[in-house]
Structure formats: C-alpha cells, structure tokens
Backbone as a ProteinNet text record, in pm:
[ID]
protein_1_A
[PRIMARY]
XXXXXXXXXXXXXXXXXXXXXXXXXXXXXXXXXXXXXXXXXXXXXXXXXXXXXXXXXXXXXXXXXXXXXXXXXXXXXXXXXXXXXXXXXXXXXXXXXXXXXXXXXXXXXXXXXXXXXXXXXXXXXXXXXXXXXXXXXXXXXXXXXXXXXXXXXXXXXXXXXXXXXXXXXXXXXXXXXXXXXXXXXXXXXXXXXXXXXXXXXXXXXXXXXXXXXXXXXXXXXXXXXXXXXXXXXXXXXXXXXXX
[TERTIARY]
12529.7	12640.9	12605.1	12614.4	12577.7	12696.1	12732.1	12835.3	12770.6	12804.6	12739.3	12828.8	12766.5	12836.6	12758.7	12824.4	12755.7	12777.5	12729.8	12749.3	12660.5	12695.9	12621	12538.2	12524.5	12446.7	12298.8	12227.5	12084.7	12009.8	11934.3	11854.7	11709	11628.1	11485.9	11413	11329.3	11250.9	11144.7	11134.1	11030.7	10950.9	10830.9	10747.8	10723.1	10760.3	10737.5	10851.3	10957.2	11071.7	11037.7	11076.2	11048.6	11176.2	11179.2	11288.8	11240.2	11311.6	11269.7	11379.5	11344.6	11438.4	11413.4	11520.1	11508.6	11604.3	11552.6	11640.1	11679.5	11792.6	11840.3	11867.4	11933.5	11945.9	12060.5	12147.9	12273.8	12264.8	12152.2	12141.9	11996.1	11974.7	11841.5	11741.6	11622.9	11513.9	11544.5	11608.7	11639.9	11732.4	11835	11930.9	11864	11787.6	11721.5	11624.5	11551.9	11456.6	11529.7	11640.9	11719.2	11771.8	11824.3	11877.2	11766.1	11650.6	11537.5	11488.2	11475.5	11427.6	11527	11655.2	11758.6	11756.7	11737.5	11731.6	11616.4	11509.7	11392.4	11405.2	11516.5	11539.2	11495.7	11459.3	11421.9	11546.4	11532.4	11645.1	11637.3	11745.4	11747.4	11830.5	11772.1	11846.3	11843	11959.9	11962.5	12044.5	12011.8	12095.1	12108.9	12219.5	12250.7	12357.6	12365.5	12471.4	12602.1	12594.8	12712.6	12782.6	12892.3	12970	13021	13074.1	13131.1	13025.5	12908.6	12803.6	12746.1	12745	12702	12797.2	12926	13025.4	13005.8	12975.8	12952.4	12831.6	12723.5	12603.7	12633.2	12707.9	12743.7	12822.1	12910.6	12988.5	12897	12795	12700.9	12623.1	12606.4	12532.7	12626.8	12753.6	12857.4	12827.8	12765.4	12738.4	12630.6	12557.7	12450.1	12480.4	12609.4	12637.4	12610.5	12574.9	12533	12384.1	12314	12171.3	12141.3	12219	12183.1	12269.5	12211.1	12282.5	12272.2	12383.1	12384.5	12448	12386.2	12430.6	12456	12566.2	12600.8	12546.1	12437.7	12379.9	12290.3	12258	12171.2	12038.1	11927.9	11797.6	11752.6	11819.8	11787.4	11825.1	11914.7	11959.4	11872.2	11791.9	11703.4	11781.8	11893.4	11972	12032.6	12070.4	12123.7	12016.8	11895.8	11784.7	11749.8	11758.9	11736.5	11838.6	11965	12070.3	12043.2	11997	11964.9	11858.6	11754.7	11646.6	11700.3	11788.2	11845.5	11929.4	12012.9	12099.8	12019.8	11917.4	11832.8	11763.5	11715.5	11650.9	11748.7	11872.5	11974.2	12009.1	12016.4	12066.7	11957.1	11841.7	11738.7	11600.1	11576.8	11441	11362.8	11233.2	11149.9	11133.9	11160.6	11139.7	10992.3	10968.9	10830.7	10779.3	10870.2	10834.4	10943.4	10902.8	10997.3	10961.8	11060.6	11041.8	11121.1	11050.2	11114.7	11136.6	11252.8	11284.6	11381.4	11460.6	11562.4	11498.4	11557.1	11500.1	11599.3	11569.1	11651.6	11560.9	11615	11535.9	11618.7	11550.3	11621.3	11662.5	11763.9	11797.8	11683.2	11650	11540.3	11555.4	11454.9	11460.8	11325.1	11295.3	11175.5	11194.7	11083.9	11092.3	11174.6	11150.8	11219.1	11367.8	11411.1	11552.9	11620.8	11545	11602.8	11668.7	11799.2	11866.3	11802.2	11806.1	11746.8	11801.2	11934.6	11997.7	11944.6	11920.1	11870.5	11726.3	11644.5	11506.1	11504.5	11585.3	11589.9	11633.3	11730.3	11780.4	11670.2	11586.9	11476.9	11375.2	11335.7	11237.1	11295.6	11421.9	11484.8	11493.3	11528.6	11542.2	11406.5	11329.4	11207	11094.1	11090.3	10980.4	11027.4	11123	11169.5	11239.8	11307.3	11372.4	11271.6	11157.6	11050.8	10995.8	10973.4	10920.7	11014.5	11144.8	11242	11229.2	11216.1	11201.7	11073.8	10964.8	10837.7	10844.1	10908.8	10918.4	10981.2	11082.1	11157.7	11118.9	11054.7	11020.8	10874.1	10783.6	10642.6	10620.2	10678.5	10656.3	10701.1	10808.7	10855.7	10756.5	10701.1	10602.3	10473.5	10434.7	10313.7	10329.5	10448.7	10474.4	10463.3	10505.5	10497.7	10357	10278.2	10140.7	10132.3	10237.1	10232.2	10343.3	10325	10426.1	10365	10437.5	10394.5	10495.2	10444.6	10529.6	10496	10597.6	10581.7	10659.3	10588.3	10651.8	10652.8	10772.1	10781.1	10736.1	10635.9	10580.7	10625.1	10538.8	10573.5	10446.4	10449.6	10341.5	10331.9	10446.2	10450.3	10412.8	10362.5	10299.9	10148.3	10102.6	9959	9926.9	10029.6	10014.3	10128.8	10147.1	10251.9	10321.2	10440.2	10516.4	10602.2	10630.9	10720.3	10862.4	10941.8	11084.4	11118.7	11018.1	11043.8	10949.5	10918.8	10824.2	10866.5	10994.5	11032.5	11006.3	11039.3	11018.3	10868.7	10787.8	10643.1	10588	10631.6	10583.1	10615.3	10736.3	10776.7	10694.8	10665.8	10592.7	10442.6	10386.2	10249	10241.7	10344.5	10348.7	10357.5	10433.2	10443.5	10305.9	10229.9	10094.6	10007.8	10010.6	9929.8	9976.7	10107.3	10165.2	10123	10131.1	10098.5	9952	9862.5	9719.9	9687.6	9755.2	9732.3	9784.1	9907.1	9966.9	9883.2	9830.8	9749.4	9631	9576.6	9462.9	9504.8	9634.4	9686	9735.5	9748	9803.8	9699.1	9741.8	9648.7	9624.1	9527.3	9498.8	9622.1	9645.6	9762.2	9872.9	9862	9964.8	9904.7	9993.3	9948.2	10058.4	10018.2	10109.3	10048.9	10130.5	10084.1	10183.4	10132.3	10217	10225.4	10346.3	10365.2	10433.9	10364.8	10422.2	10490.3	10623.9	10694.1	10673.8	10618.3	10610.3	10733.4	10743.5	10855.9	10966.5	11076.8	11184.9	11314.2	11396.6	11522.5	11626.3	11621.6	11716.4	11795.5	11894.3	11971.2	11880.3	11780.8	11689.7	11608.1	11563.5	11487.5	11576.6	11701.4	11793.9	11817	11813.1	11835.1	11719.8	11601.5	11484.5	11467.9	11480.9	11446.5	11566.5	11687.7	11806.6	11815.9	11863	11888	11759.9	11645	11519.8	11480.9	11548.8	11518.9	11546.7	11634.7	11669	11552	11448	11330.2	11244.1	11269.3	11185.9	11252	11172.5	11223.2	11331.9	11421.4	11532.6	11485.8	11557.5	11518.7	11510.2	11600.9	11599.4	11479.4	11419.8	11296.4	11175.3	11186.6	11079.4	11072.1	11188	11197.1	11109.3	11101.1	11015.5	10868.5	10817.8	10678	10659.3	10755.4	10747.1	10754.6	10845.2	10860	10731.3	10669.1	10542.1	10438.6	10428.1	10328.1	10358.7	10483.3	10521.8	10509.1	10550.7	10546.2	10403.6	10310.7	10171.8	10080.8	10137.9	10057.3	10006.6	9885.9	9827.7	9765.7	9714.4	9651	9530.8	9475.6	9361.8	9402.4	9532.1	9583.2	9611.3	9592.9	9629.4	9567.9	9651.8	9606.2	9594.9	9627	9611.3	9723.8	9688.8	9788.1	9793.5	9904.4	9917	10020.7	10018.3	10116.4	10163.2	10291.4	10345.8	10309.9
12095.9	12052.6	11918.8	11910	11787.6	11735.7	11610.5	11546	11447	11451	11364.6	11246.9	11130.4	11010.2	10950.2	10868.9	10800.4	10868.5	10806	10856.9	10975.4	11049.5	11169.8	11159.9	11040	11025.3	11032.9	11116.8	11131.4	11027	10942.3	10841.2	10865.4	10878.4	10902.9	10770.2	10763	10641.6	10629.4	10512.4	10489.7	10367.2	10357.2	10242.3	10232.4	10116.1	10094.7	10141	10195.3	10238.5	10365.3	10367.3	10483.7	10530.6	10658.8	10716.3	10732.7	10667	10665	10724	10825.1	10888	10831	10779.1	10717	10786	10837.8	10893.6	10781.8	10799.5	10694	10566.1	10581.3	10469.8	10374.4	10409.3	10333.9	10211.3	10191.3	10073.2	10034.9	9920.9	9878.6	9873.2	9924.7	9917.3	9998	10114.4	10198.1	10128.3	10064.2	9992.9	9874.2	9796.7	9679.2	9719.5	9827.7	9875	9925.2	9996.3	10047.1	9931.6	9829.3	9714.2	9642.4	9630.1	9562.3	9641.4	9771.8	9854.9	9857.5	9863.6	9862.9	9731.1	9621.6	9488.1	9479.3	9552.8	9552.2	9651.9	9723.5	9813.7	9956.6	9988.9	10126.9	10208.2	10339	10429.7	10481.2	10462.9	10498.3	10624.3	10718.1	10831.6	10813.9	10814	10790.8	10894.7	10915.2	11002.2	10942.6	10977.5	10924.4	11010.9	11005.7	11076	10998.8	10869	10783.3	10769.4	10840.1	10836	10695.4	10627.7	10494	10394.1	10398.4	10303.6	10334.7	10462.4	10499.5	10441.3	10448.5	10393.2	10243.4	10175.7	10031.5	9998.9	10075.9	10054.2	10083.1	10188.4	10222.6	10109	10045.1	9931.8	9815.5	9790.3	9682.3	9708.2	9835.2	9872.2	9923.7	9882	9940.4	9927	9816.3	9798.4	9894.7	9952.9	10044.8	10187.6	10219.7	10349.9	10467.9	10438.1	10548.2	10578.3	10488.3	10507.6	10574.6	10536.5	10571.7	10685.5	10763.6	10875.6	10867.3	10892.7	10891.5	11018.7	11072.5	11198.6	11182.4	11238.5	11237.8	11366	11352.9	11470.2	11429.2	11525.7	11506.4	11574.8	11498	11557.1	11656.1	11656	11754.7	11895.4	11906.2	12037.5	12082.9	12184.6	12235.3	12282.9	12350.2	12401.2	12287.1	12177.6	12061.9	11996.3	11988.2	11930.5	12020.8	12150.3	12244.5	12221.7	12202.7	12172.3	12038.9	11940.5	11809.7	11821.7	11897.7	11914.4	11975.4	12072.2	12136.5	12036.5	11959	11862.4	11750.1	11702.6	11596.9	11646	11768.6	11824.9	11834.9	11874.5	11886.9	11752	11648.8	11518.4	11423.9	11426.8	11326.8	11383.6	11507.4	11559.3	11521.6	11543.2	11520	11370.1	11323	11180.3	11142.5	11019.9	10969.9	10939.8	10887.7	10845.5	10893.7	10944.5	10975.8	10890.9	10820.5	10741	10807.5	10873.5	10939.1	10835	10770.6	10656.3	10688.2	10793.9	10825.1	10836.1	10766.1	10769.4	10726.5	10763.1	10721.5	10698.7	10636.3	10604.7	10635.5	10668	10691.6	10559.6	10564.5	10447.3	10424	10296.2	10263.7	10339.4	10419.4	10498.8	10560.4	10585	10660.7	10804.6	10864.6	10994.4	11095.3	11102.5	11204.3	11175	11057.9	11023.8	11026.9	11062	11078	11215.1	11222	11352	11440.2	11569.4	11664.9	11646	11627.4	11614	11490.9	11384.1	11260.8	11277.5	11341.5	11369.3	11455.5	11559.3	11649.8	11576.8	11486.6	11413.8	11328.5	11267.5	11184.7	11271.9	11382.5	11471.5	11536	11577.7	11645.5	11554.7	11428.4	11335.6	11284.3	11230.1	11158	11249.1	11371.2	11461.5	11581.3	11656	11773.7	11734.6	11619.9	11572.6	11550.1	11489.7	11470.5	11605.1	11695.2	11827.3	11900	11887.6	11950.1	11892.6	11760.9	11696.8	11743.4	11749.8	11791.5	11937.7	12019.1	12162.9	12186.4	12107	12134.5	12046.9	11932.5	11844.8	11852.2	11883.7	11892.1	11996.7	12116.8	12214.4	12162.8	12083.2	12026.7	11924.4	11843.1	11743.1	11810.3	11918.3	11990.5	12045.1	12095.6	12148.8	12039.9	11919.4	11805	11743.6	11779.9	11731.5	11583	11529.4	11390.9	11365.7	11261.3	11224.5	11151.3	11052.5	10973.3	10996.2	11026.7	11048.5	10942.5	10870.1	10766.5	10809.8	10838.2	10874.8	10752.8	10704.8	10583.3	10610.7	10536.4	10545.8	10423.8	10374.5	10261.3	10213.5	10089.4	10044.5	10135.4	10192.9	10285.8	10427.3	10442.9	10568	10555.8	10434.1	10407.3	10340.3	10315.3	10260	10317.7	10269.8	10325.9	10216.3	10247.7	10154	10232.9	10172.3	10234.9	10237.3	10330.9	10340.3	10404	10423.1	10480.4	10596.9	10675.4	10786.7	10886	10926	11019.7	10961.8	10835.3	10770.5	10762.1	10718.2	10711.6	10848.4	10950.9	11086.7	11128.4	11096.3	11136.4	11064.5	10937.7	10861.1	10890.8	10920.5	10969.5	11100.8	11183.4	11311.4	11289.1	11189.4	11157.6	11120.5	11043.7	11007.4	11132	11222.4	11343.6	11436.6	11452.4	11536.4	11485.8	11355.1	11295.3	11318.9	11297.9	11316.3	11462.4	11553.5	11695.8	11735.4	11695.5	11727.6	11667.9	11548.7	11482.4	11569.5	11644.6	11731.2	11855.9	11883	12000.7	11971	11843.2	11805.7	11814.8	11851.1	11854.2	11714	11704.1	11578.1	11531.5	11400.7	11344.7	11306.6	11352.5	11324.1	11247.5	11188.2	11118.3	11117.9	11128.1	11110.1	11004	10906.4	10799.8	10780.9	10733.3	10691.3	10539.2	10486.4	10342.5	10281.9	10190	10112	9990	9980.4	9868.8	9735	9736.1	9613.9	9601.5	9490.8	9469.8	9395.5	9466	9412.2	9414	9314	9302	9400.5	9521.4	9626.6	9667.8	9754.1	9806.1	9876.4	9948.2	10019.8	9921.8	9812.2	9713.7	9650.2	9622.1	9561.6	9651.7	9782	9874.4	9867	9825.8	9813.9	9671.5	9575.4	9437	9351.8	9403.6	9323.9	9203.6	9091.2	8972.9	8914.3	8942.3	8886.6	8948.3	9055.7	9115.6	9016.9	8919.9	8821	8728.2	8730.9	8647.9	8704.2	8828.9	8895.5	8892.1	8917	8905.4	9007.7	8969.2	9055.2	9155.6	9268.3	9369.4	9316.2	9223.7	9175.8	9084.4	9027.9	8950.4	9043.4	9157.3	9257.3	9336.8	9364.5	9458.9	9424	9298.2	9270.3	9305.8	9276.1	9309.4	9460.9	9528.9	9674.8	9738.8	9688.4	9743.8	9727.2	9609.5	9586.5	9690.3	9712.5	9806.5	9949.2	9991.6	10130	10161	10069.2	10092.5	10098.3	10041.1	10035.6	10138.2	10228.5	10334.4	10429.9	10480.6	10577.2	10692.4	10791	10904.3	10862.2	10744.1	10694.1	10659.2	10640.3	10606.7	10730	10846.7	10971.6	10978.8	11005.2	11020.9	10891.5	10779.9	10649.8	10621.4	10544.1	10485.3	10336.9	10296.2	10160.9	10080.3	9950.7	9861.8	9759.1	9727	9624.3	9488.2
-149.6	-234.7	-297.8	-428.4	-498.5	-577.2	-555.7	-636.3	-729.2	-857.4	-956.1	-990.3	-1006.8	-1050	-1165.6	-1244.1	-1353.4	-1485.3	-1590.5	-1726	-1753.7	-1857.7	-1889.3	-2014.8	-2070.7	-2193.4	-2160.7	-2229.7	-2206.8	-2288	-2220.7	-2289	-2255.7	-2353.3	-2332.1	-2317.7	-2215.8	-2196.8	-2303.5	-2362.4	-2462.4	-2425.4	-2475	-2444.3	-2295.4	-2240.6	-2098.3	-2011	-2070.1	-1990.3	-1913.5	-1786.4	-1703.5	-1634.7	-1606.2	-1528.7	-1385.9	-1294.4	-1154.3	-1066.8	-990.7	-897.6	-758.4	-696.6	-564	-467.6	-357.6	-254.7	-157.1	-90.4	-1	-76.8	-191.9	-286.6	-255	-163.6	-150.5	-61.4	6.6	94	113.9	175.5	214.8	101.2	127.5	30.3	-95.3	-78.9	-194.8	-292.2	-238.8	-324	-392.4	-316.2	-373.6	-484.4	-462.3	-563.5	-687.1	-667.6	-780.5	-866.8	-803	-877.2	-953.3	-891.1	-955.8	-1075.9	-1060.3	-1170.9	-1285.9	-1252.9	-1357	-1432.9	-1360.1	-1421.8	-1521.7	-1494.1	-1582.2	-1697.6	-1703	-1815.1	-1793.1	-1669.3	-1639.5	-1604.7	-1608.5	-1584.5	-1441.3	-1368.6	-1227.6	-1204.6	-1130.3	-1076.5	-925.2	-863.3	-719.9	-647.1	-520.3	-437.9	-298.8	-235.5	-103.6	-38.9	93.5	165.7	163.6	131	139.7	4.6	-11.7	-136.4	-165.7	-64	-83.6	-128.9	-64.9	-101.2	-239.2	-274.3	-409.3	-513.5	-484.7	-577.1	-592.8	-483.1	-487.8	-575	-559.4	-641.4	-787.5	-811.7	-949.8	-1014.1	-936.9	-987.5	-1025.1	-943.5	-972.3	-1101.3	-1134.9	-1256	-1363.8	-1357.4	-1442.9	-1592.2	-1632.3	-1775.4	-1824.8	-1727.9	-1764.7	-1722.6	-1702.8	-1642.7	-1735.5	-1859.6	-1946.4	-1926.8	-1859.4	-1836.9	-1702.6	-1601.1	-1464.4	-1411.4	-1322.9	-1261.8	-1110.6	-1043.2	-897.6	-844.2	-740	-682.3	-532.8	-487.9	-346.1	-282.4	-206.4	-141.6	-26	56.5	172.2	143.7	143.6	113	220.8	335.7	440	397	300.8	252.9	136.8	159.6	55.2	-66.9	-44.3	-157.1	-238.6	-171.1	-244	-329.6	-277	-354.1	-472	-451.2	-561.8	-672.2	-633.4	-732	-800.4	-722.4	-778.5	-886.9	-859.8	-958.8	-1087.7	-1073.5	-1192.5	-1271.9	-1203.1	-1271.2	-1336.7	-1267.3	-1323.6	-1450.2	-1447.8	-1566.6	-1683.1	-1654.1	-1759.3	-1820.1	-1735.7	-1781.2	-1831	-1764.3	-1793.4	-1821.7	-1783.3	-1790.5	-1665.4	-1668.3	-1550	-1524.2	-1402.3	-1372.9	-1385.8	-1426.8	-1432.3	-1292.3	-1208.8	-1072.8	-977.9	-862.6	-756.2	-635.5	-581.9	-460.4	-348.6	-258.4	-144.3	-35.1	-44.2	39.5	153	139.4	240.1	378.4	474.6	609.4	714.2	836.5	949.5	1068.9	1171.9	1290.9	1414.6	1522.9	1648.9	1713.5	1798	1878.3	1975.2	1999.1	2089.3	2220.9	2254.1	2375.8	2402.5	2530.5	2563.6	2515.3	2472.4	2406.6	2485.7	2615.9	2696.2	2715.7	2669.5	2676.8	2539.1	2434.8	2300.7	2293.6	2263.2	2254.2	2146.5	2170.4	2076.4	1935.2	1923.6	1791.7	1717.8	1793.7	1731.4	1684.6	1767.3	1728.8	1603	1601.7	1486.4	1359.6	1372.7	1255.6	1192.1	1275.1	1224.1	1149.4	1210.1	1146.5	1020.7	1029.2	914.2	792.9	813.9	700.9	654.3	748.6	711.5	665.1	716.3	682.3	599.4	650.7	577.4	448	448.3	325.6	214.6	250	151.1	105.6	201	166	69.1	91.4	0.1	-140.6	-149.1	-280.1	-349.4	-276.6	-335.6	-380.3	-300.1	-330.3	-467.3	-499.9	-622.6	-741.4	-715.2	-827.4	-869.4	-776.8	-816.5	-925.8	-916.3	-1024.4	-1161.1	-1163.2	-1289.8	-1343.5	-1254	-1294.9	-1342.1	-1273.9	-1314.9	-1456.5	-1484.8	-1618.8	-1724.2	-1687.4	-1779	-1780.1	-1678.5	-1664.7	-1634.6	-1574.4	-1529.1	-1427.7	-1348.3	-1250.6	-1132.6	-1084.4	-969	-856	-737.4	-620.4	-516.5	-473	-370.9	-247.3	-139.8	-14	77.5	109.2	189.4	331.9	373.1	506.5	586.1	671.5	756.5	824	872.8	959.6	1080.8	1119.1	1232.3	1190.1	1068.8	1028.3	1038.9	1078.1	1090	1222.9	1301.9	1436.5	1519.1	1640.1	1726	1804.1	1851.3	1933.9	2031.4	2143.3	2240.7	2185.5	2234.2	2204.8	2070	1985.6	1852.4	1823.4	1925.1	1908	1799.4	1791.9	1685.3	1545.9	1527.2	1397.8	1366.4	1465.4	1444	1407.6	1481.2	1454.1	1311.4	1266.5	1131.3	1025.2	1046.4	945.2	947.8	1065.3	1068.6	991.5	1006.7	934.4	784	741.3	598.4	542.8	619.9	575.4	556.4	654.1	645.2	535.3	525.2	420.5	282.9	264.3	134.5	98.5	193.9	166.5	135.5	203.8	176.3	38.8	9.3	-120.4	-233.7	-211.4	-314.9	-355.8	-261	-290.5	-368.2	-374.4	-442.6	-584.2	-617	-746.9	-857.3	-977.2	-1090.4	-1146.2	-1230.8	-1299.2	-1376.1	-1372.9	-1441	-1345.9	-1219.8	-1120.3	-1002.2	-923.7	-803.4	-699.9	-572.4	-459.3	-368.9	-330.8	-242.2	-128.7	-16	95.2	89.6	91.8	74.7	197.2	262.2	371.1	310.3	322.3	257	325.9	447.8	525.7	615.5	683.5	776.1	701.9	676.8	595.7	677.1	657.1	731.4	678	730.8	694.7	818.6	799.1	912.8	1012.5	961.1	1051.7	1135.5	1074.2	1151	1257.5	1220.4	1315.3	1435.9	1414.1	1525.6	1625.1	1578.3	1667	1720.5	1631.5	1664.3	1704.4	1681.9	1710.9	1619.4	1673.6	1590.9	1532.5	1593.2	1539.9	1405.9	1366.3	1235.2	1122.4	1147.3	1043.8	1011.4	1092.6	1066.6	953.9	917.3	817.1	679.8	575.3	438.9	409.5	320.5	281.2	175.9	164.6	65.1	-77.1	-115.1	-253.5	-281.5	-176.6	-194.7	-202.4	-136.4	-134.8	-264.8	-324.5	-436.6	-557.1	-602.6	-718.9	-695.9	-575.7	-544.4	-538.8	-476.9	-466.9	-604.7	-688	-823.2	-902.8	-894.9	-964.9	-923.7	-793	-743.2	-787.7	-769	-798.3	-947.6	-1032.6	-1176.9	-1230.6	-1156.1	-1203.8	-1137.4	-1058.8	-999	-1106.9	-1088.2	-1181.8	-1103	-1174.4	-1108.7	-1025.7	-1054.8	-977	-833.1	-809.7	-676.3	-591.2	-646.5	-577.2	-437.6	-338.9	-201.5	-123.7	-186.7	-120.5	-21.1	80.7	171.7	138.6	77.3	23.9	102.8	84.9	147.5	45.7	49.1	-40.2	17.4
[MASK]
+++++++++++++++++++++++++++++++++++++++++++++++++++++++++++++++++++++++++++++++++++++++++++++++++++++++++++++++++++++++++++++++++++++++++++++++++++++++++++++++++++++++++++++++++++++++++++++++++++++++++++++++++++++++++++++++++++++++++++++++++++

C-alpha cells in the first residue's frame, strides 16, 4: 500500500539537477541527505513508514513541494515497492540516483537472546528491502541506460561487534549483494555500498547510549555524503566506499 504526498508537477532535471530517490527519508541520515540535496536544487523522492515524520519533512520543503514527492510505504513489502516504481515513473520518470537508506537495528543482545521477530525485522528491512528496490528499479534504469545505486552499508558490514549480530549480518549481506549486482549491471550504471561512518542517529543511540552524542550529527554529515553521492560514476561500480 502506497500513500503519496507532495505536489504532482513533473519537473525534468536539467544540467546538474538530479532526481534522487531516498528510502527511510523521514529521519536520521535519510532526512539530512534529503534536506541537503533539496537545498542544492536537486529533486528528492522519498519514502518512509512514518506518515507523521514524512509530513514534517514535507513542511520543511514546503516552498519546493512541486518538485519533491514523498510516499508512505514499507520497503519490506514487495508489492508496495512495485507500486512505488510505477508511481515514480508516472510522476518523475527514472531516478538518476537511488539511495537505499532504510534500516533498522536490533536491541543490544546476544544472538541467542534476540527474539525471532526482531531478527526477521532487521533482515527484512536492511536486506530484503534493498532487494525489493533493486528488483523494481534496476529494469527501469537499464532501459534508460544509466543510473547510480547506493546501498547504505556500515562499518559493521566490514567488521563485527558483540550484541548486534543481526545488524552485522544484514550489512555484510548488503556488501555482498552490492558486489554481485554490480557484476550484473550494464555499462552506464553503477552500484556501490556506502559506509556512512559513525553518526549520532537514533540507531547509534540504541547501541552506544548517551555516548552517541560524541559523534557528528546527521546535518554535519550530509554535505560530505551529498558531494560523494552526486559525483559517483560508472567507474565506481562494485566499490565499497566510506564517507
């Protein structure tokens, strides 16, 4: 089920303007990146499970609501992502860049004490959610013969830590998935795994507690991330990058 928010005027990106689709756009890194890209004049398409937070973001971008589109949906639902792809094509055409940012983490716990439902939620969002997005958007990008896909990874997709085994497993999987998909893409496209670094988000707070405040805020991270993401090319295909 997909709920659409935002204006319906179709604006074509020209020159350096790009259309960027961001999942998990309503908070944390997704929200900060969306605000930064919008400030630079790019067109943002966002989706999130949180209707209220989407409305708040839409309000922040109210003067540009004819440019940006926001959808209330869960990337874990393949049928919802299929609907999203259809709606995005109708309203904006094929995105230039997709940032698969939606993610969740388990509560700190030893693996054998993580409830099944919690483990499943991490895998469903962090891994299957990306797979759903790729399933429905890669064919559109192939038809256009261009497109950049950024799958958000983590330092814990390249190393490990106690208490967060489900999260580590999901992000290691994102790294492998990205490298495999990169080998399947035609010339003109690229898929990369991006480690955002350690940022003071709700997810970090769930792991680090009050010490998460020692790390940089999402709005300080976003300009550096935007620079990197906007400058990705087909030469980056298959790379594991860090902001």
